C-alpha positions in Angstrom: 0.0 0.0 0.0 2.5 2.6 1.2 6.1 2.1 2.0 7.2 2.5 5.6 8.8 5.9 4.7 5.7 7.3 3.0 3.5 9.8 4.9 -0.3 9.8 4.6 -2.3 13.0 5.3 -5.9 12.7 6.3 -7.9 16.0 6.1 -11.1 15.4 8.1 -11.8 12.5 10.4 -15.6 12.1 10.2 -17.4 8.9 9.6 -16.0 8.1 6.1 -12.5 9.4 6.8 -12.4 7.6 10.1 -13.7 4.3 8.5 -11.0 4.5 5.8 -8.3 5.2 8.4 -9.4 2.3 10.6 -9.2 0.0 7.6 -5.7 1.2 6.7 -4.4 0.8 10.2 -5.9 -2.7 10.4 -4.2 -3.5 7.1 -0.7 -2.7 8.6 -0.3 1.1 8.1 1.8 2.5 10.9 0.1 5.3 12.9 3.4 7.1 12.8 3.0 7.6 9.1 -0.4 9.4 9.5 -0.8 13.1 9.8 -4.4 13.9 10.8 -5.9 17.4 10.5 -9.3 18.0 12.1 -10.1 20.8 14.5 -12.6 18.6 16.4 -11.8 15.0 15.9 -14.4 12.5 17.2 -13.6 10.6 20.4 -12.6 7.4 18.5 -10.0 9.4 16.5 -8.6 10.9 19.7 -8.3 7.3 21.0 -6.4 6.2 17.8 -4.1 9.2 18.2 -3.2 8.2 21.7 -2.9 4.5 21.0 -1.2 4.4 17.6 0.8 7.5 17.5 -1.0 9.5 14.8 0.2 13.1 14.4 -2.6 15.4 15.1 -3.0 18.9 13.7 0.5 19.6 12.6 1.0 22.7 10.5 0.8 22.5 6.7 4.5 23.6 6.6 5.5 20.7 8.9 3.5 18.2 6.7 4.9 19.6 3.5 8.4 19.0 4.7 7.6 15.3 4.9 6.7 15.3 1.1 3.6 13.1 1.8 2.7 10.4 -0.7 -1.0 10.9 -0.5 -3.4 13.5 0.9 -7.0 12.3 1.6 -9.6 15.0 1.3 -12.4 13.8 3.6 -14.1 17.1 4.6 -17.6 18.1 3.8 -18.0 19.6 0.3 -19.3 22.9 1.6 -16.1 23.6 3.4 -13.7 22.6 0.6 -13.3 26.2 -0.5 -12.1 27.1 3.0 -9.8 24.1 3.5 -8.1 23.5 0.2 -6.3 26.8 -0.4 -4.4 26.3 2.8 -3.2 22.9 1.4 -1.5 24.4 -1.7 2.0 23.9 -0.2 1.3 20.1 -0.3 1.1 20.2 -4.1 4.4 18.5 -4.8 5.8 16.1 -7.4 4.9 12.6 -6.2 2.0 13.7 -3.9 -1.5 12.4 -4.8 -4.7 14.0 -3.7 -7.6 11.7 -3.2 -11.0 13.3 -2.6 -14.1 11.7 -1.2 -16.2 14.8 -1.3 -19.4 14.4 -3.2 -20.2 17.0 -5.9 -16.8 18.6 -6.1 -15.4 17.9 -9.6 -11.9 17.5 -10.7 -11.7 20.9 -12.4 -12.9 22.6 -9.2 -10.4 20.7 -7.1 -7.6 21.7 -9.5 -8.7 25.3 -9.3 -8.7 25.4 -5.5 -5.3 23.6 -5.2 -3.7 26.0 -7.6 -3.0 23.6 -10.5 -0.3 21.0 -10.9 -1.9 18.5 -8.5 -2.4 14.8 -9.3 -6.0 14.2 -8.2 -8.4 11.3 -7.9 -12.1 12.0 -7.3 -14.0 9.2 -5.6 -17.5 8.3 -4.5 -17.5 5.8 -1.7 -20.7 4.7 0.1 -21.5 4.2 3.8 -21.0 0.4 3.9 -17.3 1.3 3.8 -17.7 1.7 7.6 -18.0 -2.1 7.9 -15.5 -2.9 5.0 -18.3 -3.6 2.5 -18.4 -0.4 0.5 -17.9 0.1 -3.2 -16.0 3.2 -4.4 -16.0 4.6 -7.9 -13.0 6.6 -8.9 -11.8 8.9 -11.7 -8.5 10.7 -12.0 -7.2 13.8 -13.8 -4.5 13.6 -16.5 -1.7 14.0 -14.0 -2.1 10.7 -12.2 0.3 7.9 -12.9 -0.1 4.1 -13.0 1.6 4.1 -9.6 -1.0 6.6 -8.3 -3.8 4.4 -9.6 -2.4 1.3 -7.9 -2.0 3.2 -4.7 -5.7 4.3 -4.9 -6.7 0.6 -5.5 -4.7 -0.4 -2.4 -6.1 2.3 -0.2 -9.7 2.0 -1.3 -9.8 -1.8 -1.3 -9.4 -1.6 2.5 -13.0 -0.5 2.7 -14.5 -2.6 -0.1 -14.6 -2.9 -3.8 -13.2 -0.3 -6.3 -14.3 0.6 -9.8 -12.8 3.1 -12.2 -15.0 5.3 -14.4 -14.1 6.1 -18.0 -15.4 9.7 -17.8 -16.3 12.0 -14.9 -19.8 12.6 -16.2 -20.7 9.1 -15.0 -20.2 10.2 -11.4 -23.7 11.7 -11.1 -25.2 8.3 -12.0 -22.9 6.5 -9.6 -24.0 8.9 -6.9 -27.6 8.1 -7.6 -27.0 4.3 -7.6 -24.3 3.3 -5.1 -23.7 6.6 -3.3 -27.3 7.1 -2.2 -28.2 3.4 -2.6 -27.7 2.3 1.0 -30.5 4.7 2.0 -32.8 3.1 -0.4 -32.2 -0.3 1.2 -32.7 1.1 4.7 -36.0 2.7 3.5 -37.0 -0.8 2.1 -36.4 -2.3 5.6 -38.5 0.5 7.2 -41.4 0.0 4.8 -41.3 -3.8 5.1 -41.3 -3.6 8.9 -44.2 -1.1 8.8 -46.2 -3.3 6.5 -45.5 -6.3 8.7 -46.8 -4.4 11.7 -49.9 -3.4 9.7 -50.5 -7.1 9.0 -50.7 -7.7 12.8 -47.1 -8.5 13.8 -45.6 -7.1 17.0 -43.5 -4.0 16.0 -40.2 -5.4 17.4 -40.7 -8.7 15.6 -41.6 -7.0 12.3 -38.4 -4.9 12.5 -36.3 -8.0 13.3 -37.8 -10.0 10.4 -37.4 -7.1 7.9 -33.8 -6.3 9.0 -32.5 -9.8 9.0 -34.3 -10.7 5.7 -32.6 -7.9 3.9 -29.3 -8.6 5.5 -29.5 -12.2 4.6 -30.5 -11.5 1.0 -27.5 -9.2 0.7 -25.3 -11.9 2.0 -26.6 -14.2 -0.7 -25.9 -11.6 -3.4 -22.4 -11.3 -2.1 -21.8 -15.1 -1.8 -23.4 -16.3 -5.0 -22.4 -15.5 -8.6 -25.9 -15.4 -10.0 -27.6 -12.2 -11.1 -30.2 -10.7 -8.8 -32.8 -11.6 -11.4 -31.9 -15.2 -11.2 -31.9 -15.3 -7.4 -35.3 -13.6 -7.5 -36.7 -16.2 -9.9 -35.2 -19.0 -7.8 -37.3 -18.0 -4.8 -40.5 -17.3 -6.7 -42.8 -20.3 -7.2 -45.4 -19.8 -10.0 -48.8 -18.9 -8.4 -47.3 -18.7 -4.9 -47.2 -16.0 -2.3 -44.0 -14.4 -3.5 -45.3 -14.2 -7.1 -48.4 -12.5 -5.8 -46.3 -9.8 -4.1 -44.0 -9.4 -7.1 -47.0 -8.9 -9.4 -47.5 -5.7 -7.5 -43.9 -4.7 -6.9 -42.9 -5.2 -10.5 -46.1 -3.9 -12.1 -46.2 -0.9 -14.5 -46.5 1.5 -11.5 -44.4 -0.5 -9.2 -40.8 -0.7 -8.1 -39.3 -0.5 -11.6 -40.8 2.9 -12.4 -40.4 4.1 -8.8 -36.7 3.4 -8.8 -36.1 5.0 -12.1 -37.9 8.1 -10.9 -36.0 8.2 -7.6 -32.6 7.7 -9.2 -33.3 10.3 -11.9 -34.1 12.7 -9.1 -30.9 11.9 -7.2 -28.8 12.3 -10.4 -30.4 15.6 -11.2 -29.6 16.8 -7.7 -26.0 15.6 -8.0 -25.7 17.6 -11.2 -27.0 20.7 -9.4 -24.6 20.3 -6.6 -21.5 19.6 -8.7 -19.2 22.5 -9.2 
């Protein structure tokens, strides 16, 4: 991933940044290689600082002197314009900037960093916090094959990695995998509520819905078959599942609803992109 002499700078230690850092440390990265900048790190980050020797809130000049191999931009998109200009001294030959900020395009990142930076823009999703995420990535023309390999190594610590052929695909990725976990959580909520309406105890309905969706996800992960094949395998003609799917997959059902929802998410992503 990184050689023992390489420094990694993490700007922002929120949920996603913290999940990534935990994965890297678990994978063998030494805490002494990590420079963390966050004015209010969460308690779990403060614990890592104390236990693993992370360097907290060093000055940019001090970090620049280390010629860091990679700088992870894990702050909220709305404060990028405040944070990035201060990081211009870190734009050096051999330093890669990896952004996980939604809606901030490569051209805007280049503008804020003053030009000359090798940048990879990514869209991870929240299952990264349990090592089951999927991250889409796209780099500018300055990244090298070594940079790309480093990104693969870093991002695979939190799940799968896919590379896009063009940045315009990022809005659709945001609508599908970036926002997708919320769709699944909403499905669990609605299944539990429907079960309660059918007469089940609320706690039982929630447990059944939660574990059903988690189990189905585990099957998708463990088995090579497409989701459509798995669906057909559990649907007996004329049975109860078929009766429900006739509604869910009808003309006004889940197919159309999901298209409409994801189109809305993509449109909003385009509005937010700069």
